[in-house]
N, C-alpha and C positions, 0 to 999 in steps of 0.2 A: 647175289643181288648187289654185293660190294663191287663186282665187276662191271655190272651195267651202270652203276652210278659214275664210274670213272672212265667210261668208254663213250667217244663221241665220234660220229661218222663224219669224214671231211667231204668237202665239196667235190674234191677229185672223184670220189666214188659215185656220187649222183651224176656228175658229167658222163662216167663211164656207163652207168645205167641207161642215161639218155641216148648214149650212142648205141646201145644193145636194142633199144626201143626202136630207133631209126632203122636199124638193120633188119628187125622184124617187119616194119613197114615196107621196106624194099624187097623183102622176100615174098610178099603178097603179088608183087610185080614180077620178080624173079625167083620162082619157086626153088631153084637149085641153091639158093642162100639159106633156106629154111634150116636145115639141118646144121648148117655151118654156125648158123646164129646161136643156136642151142648150145654148141660145143663152146662158143665164146662166152655166153651166160655162165655155163659150168666152170670155165676158167676163171671168171671174175669171182665167182663164189668161192672157189679154191684159194685165190689170192686173198681173199677176204677173211677166211679162216686162219690161212697162214700168217697174215698181219696181226691178228689177234693173239696167236700163239707167241709170235717172237716178242711182241711189246708186253704180255702179260705173263709170260713164262718166268721172268725174273721179278722177285718180290719187290726189290729196290732198285729198278733201272736207273734212276737219276738221283741226285741229292742237290737241293737248293737252298742258299743261305742268303738273307738280306742283311746288308752290313752298312751301318750307319752310325753317326755320332749319337751320344745319349741324349742331347738336345738339339733342336733346330735353331738357326739364327734368322730372326724376323728380318725381312725385307733383303736377304741375300739369296744367291742360288746355293742350295745344299745339295751335295753329292750323295746319291744312293747307289750302292753297288750291289749286285746280286751275282753270286758265285754260283754257277751250275756244273756240277760233275757227271759226266756221262759214264756209267758202268756198263752200257750195252757194248758188244763187240762190232758194232756197225755204226756208222754215221747216222745222226739223228737231226730231225727238223724241230726246233722248239718255238712254240708261241707263249711269250711271257706276258701275263696279264695280272698286274700287282694291283690290290684293292687299296688305293692310296685314300687318306682321309678326305671326308667329305667337304671340308673348307676349300680345297682346290677346285672342286665342282669339274672334275675331269671324268668323263663317262666313256672314253674311247681310247683308254690307255692300251697300248699293245706294242710289243717289241718281238720280232721275228729274228732267229739266227739259225745257223747250222753249226753242229758241234761235232768233231770228228770223233771216231772210235776211241773208248777209253781215255778221255780227256776232259779238259775243263775250259769252260769260257768265263769272261768276266764281263758282265753287262752294266753299263753306268747310265744312269739318268739324274736330273736335277729337279728339285722342288723349290718354288719361291713363294714361301709364305708371306702373307701380308698382315697377319694379327697375331697376338700372342695366345697362348692357351694350350690345351691338351689336344694332341692330334693323334687319332687312332688308325692304325693301319689293320686291314683285314688280311685276308689270305693270301699268300705269294702263289699263285696258280700257274703252273707250268704244263702246257700241252705238248706231248712228245709224239712225233710220227716217225715211223721208219722210211727207208727208201721207198717202199711201196706207196705210201701217202693215202691210203684208203681210210684208216681210221687215225684217231688220237687217243692217248691215254693220258688222264689228267692226274698230276701229282700236286699236293698242297703242302706249303711249308709255312713256318712263322706266323701262325695265325694269332690275331688280336694282341697287337704289340702298341703300347701307348708312349708317345715321344712328346715331350713339352717343348713349346716354342718360346724361347728366351729373346730378350733384346739383342740387338746384333753383336754377338761376340766375335764374329769375323771381321767387323770394322774395328773392332778393340785390338786385335791382332795387327791389323793393317797399320794403325796410326800409334801403336805402343812405343815405338821408338822416335816418333817424329819430333818430340820435344827435345830430343839430344843429338839430332842430325845436324851436320855441318852444311848440308845441302837443302835446307827447308825450302828454298826458292823453288824447287822443282815440284812442290805441292801447292805453289801459288802463294807462299807466305814470305812476305816482304821483310827485309832485315831492318829492324828497328834500332834506330840511334839511341843509345841510352842517354838520358837527361840527368845531370847532377850525380850525386853519389850517395842515394839513399839505400844501397845495398850495404849488407854486413861486412865487415873486414873480415879477410880470411887469413892471409900471411903476407910477409914481404919477400920479394923475389927480385932476382936480377933484371935489369932492363933488356927487353927484347925489341927488336925493330918492329914498329907497329903499336907498341904500349902507348897509352895516353901520357904525355909528358907531364901533365897536370898532376898525376898520381905520384910524381917522384918523391921519394922520401930522403930528405936532405942529411938528416942525422945519420940514418943507416948508410947512405952513400959516403959520408965522411969517414965512418968506422971503417967499412970495407975497401974504401978507395975505388969504388966501383959504382956505377949508376944503379940504384936500388929503387924499385916502385912498390907502391902499397897495392895488392891484388884484392878485390872485392867479390863476393858472391852474392846472388840474389837472396832477398830476405825468405826466410823459410818459416814454416808452420803458421802461415797466414790462413785464415778460414775463407773457404769458397763455398758457397751454397747454390745449388741449381735448383731453381723452382719451376715446377711444371704446372701449367694451367691447363686443367683437363675439363674446361667448361665448353660451352657450345661453340665458340669461335674455332676451337681445335678439332672439330669434326670433319673440316672439309677434307676431301680425299685428293690425293695425288698419286698417280700410278699405282692405285689399289690400296695405298696405305693412307691412313689418316695422318693429319699434321702432329697429333699427339704420339703416334708411334715413331714419326721422325725425331720428335723432341725426346722420347724416351732413349732411342738409338744413341743419339748425340750426348744425352747426359751420361751414358754408360762409358763412352769413349772418353770424353772429357775428365770424368772422374779418375779413370786410369792415368791420364797425363798429369792431373794436379797431383796425385799421391807420388808419382815418379818424380815430381819437381819438388818433393818434400813439403808440400802444403797439405792442410787438412780439407778433405772433400765431405760434404754432406749435401742433403737434397730434402725436398718436401713437395707435395702436390697439393692443390687446392681445386675447389669449385665452390660448392655451398659452404664447404667447410675445410679446415686444413687437416691434411692426413698424410699417411705414407712418408713419415718422418724420419730421416737418419741423421743425427747430430754429427757434426763436422769433427772427424778424427782422421789420424793416418795410421792407424793400427794395420797389422798384417791381413786381418779379416775384414776390413773396410769394404774391398771391392766385392766380396761375395755378398756382404749385407746389403750393399747397394744393388748388386744384381738382383737379389731375391726380392727386394722392396719394388723395384722396377717391373718385375715379371708379374707382381700381384696387384699393380695399379688397375682399378676398374672404375668405371664412370658411367653416369647416364647422360653426360654431356648437358648438365644444367647450366644456368647463367652463373658465372664466377661473381663470387663476392670479394672485390678488392679490400673492402674495409676489414674484413676477418683476416685476411693476408697482413695487412698494415698492423693490425693489433697483436697478431701472434707473433711477428718478427720483432715488434718492439719488447714484447714481453719475453721471448725465448733466445733472442740472438743479441746479447748484450756487447760482445766484443766487435769492433769496426770489421766488417767482412765484405768480400767481393760476392754480390748477388746476381747472378745470371738468370733472368726471368723469361722462360720461354711462353709467349702468348701471341696474339694475332689481333691487329687493329686494321679494319677495312676502311673506316672513315675518320675524319678529325673529331665528329662528334662522338664516335666511340671513344677516342682518347681522351677527349675532355672530361668525359664521366669519370674516368679512372684516374686522371692527372693529379689531382690532390693527394691521392694514397700513394702515387709513385714519388711525388716530391717529397712526401713525409719519409718514406723510405730512403730517399736518397740524401737526407740530412745526415743520417748516421752512418749511412754505408755507400760503398762504390756500386750503384745500380747499373747494370747493363740489360736493356730490354731487347730480346731478339724476337723478331716477328717476320713475316713471310710475304714475298712477292706473290701476286696471284698470276702464275705463269701461263695460266689458261687464257688470259687476256692478250698475250703476245701475238698469238696468232691472229687474233681480231685486229690488233693495232697495225700490224705488219701488212695486212691484207688490203689490196686495193679496193676501194669502195666504187660499186658500179650503179647504184641507185640511192635515193633519198634515205630509205631506210637503213642501208648498210652505212651511210654517213653518220646518221644519228648513232648507231651503235657503236662506230668507231670513236666518235667524240666522246661518248659515255665511258668507254674502255680506257681512253687516254686520260680522261678526268680521274677516274679510280687508280691509275698507275701514277699519275702526278701526285694525288692526295697521299700516297705512300711515302713519296720523298718529302713532302711537306711535314709529315709525322715526324720524319727523322729530324729536321731542322727544329721542330717545335720542342721534342725532347732534349735537343742540344742546348736550346735557349735555357732550360731550367737545369742544366748541369747533369743531365741524365744520358749516358752513353747508349747507343743503339747498334744494332746488326740488322740490317735488312737483306734478307738473303732467299734464295730459291731453296725449296725443301732438299733437292739432292745435294746441295752445298752446305747445308745446315752443319754438318759435324765440322768439315773443314774450316767454316768461317768462325765458328765458336771457339775452336783450338787456336785460330790466327788471334782472335781477340784476347783471349787470356794471356797468350805468349806477349801480345804487345802490350799489355797492362803490366805484366811481370817485368818486361824490358824497360819500360818507362820508370817503374818504381812508384807509380802513383796511387797504390793501395795504402 
């Protein structure tokens, strides 16, 4: 009974039987073929029995292992490796069908390969999750065929494995050294001229060509009889809070992911950069109420705390209450901090409803509002209009695009910094803004 459950007849066997039936049909026209056709049928039956014996004679003909990281990275390509070891003494053909999690909605997953006798192959494929949560893998099914290819034997491995999907830690590695690279421009980051000397004093050192002559220390120069300059470093231990709006406006999808998940990924990467710059990183999220709070610290465990909090952000995408956010910040964040608010405004009316609260926050803190360009409108704007309806559509799309730029100017008028970005550039643009603010010493 166990043998029958793992035995599958291949298409090649049915094609062979179809050929035998054809021979029987011809045998009615040419009787001498009749006996030969029976011999052919007997030969097919013999090969079928032989194929069953050589595949099922060995108890463990192959071994399959699925190798993957302990967690998946949301919004990235995650590599999955499958190692198949062939213990048969003849080459085999394998058909790999992995029962991947239902979230991917892939129902035709199949990989075919040939493996040499007594050897192993590595099969790689990639999964691109677009939402956080638990992903359950089913059986790793491997169907093995001998060179006769009449039947297949099914092997099952690695059943029922759960892997959590966390915010994008792959991006975290990618940008981890960005804040300290001397070639930041290759990532699209502009070099920022430092204004004034609001940085902390670090040391007195000998003058080198290129140093700012305004930092010359004349007393030290007289003592050493050589030019000496004061060296400054960026102020440290400044508090930076990333605030994620998890309301209705963040539900908009882009390339399969919601704006909320883009903001979560960016928050994780920026937190790492902030901590490496010796600042204190904190975060919170809000919609109807303020929750998922991590107070700004620079402890060794801070990144893990932020990662776990971001993973557990859940929302029903209610209308966001900015008044609660304003009250909470005024009550709980007493020290002047850099506040990076991830939200989205589509119209000036939407901004004006929340502007009093944004102005209230900006009175005591340095506020940066990060919101998104509607990239879906670009194709409509750039498309040549061919009729009246398309002209109307194009004008409306251009109006919405223009209104985004007006929102930037309106925020600037009230002393609020802003970042208008495309979802795929969100992480890079927010890092740019943070480094710019640090370089200018305006916090």
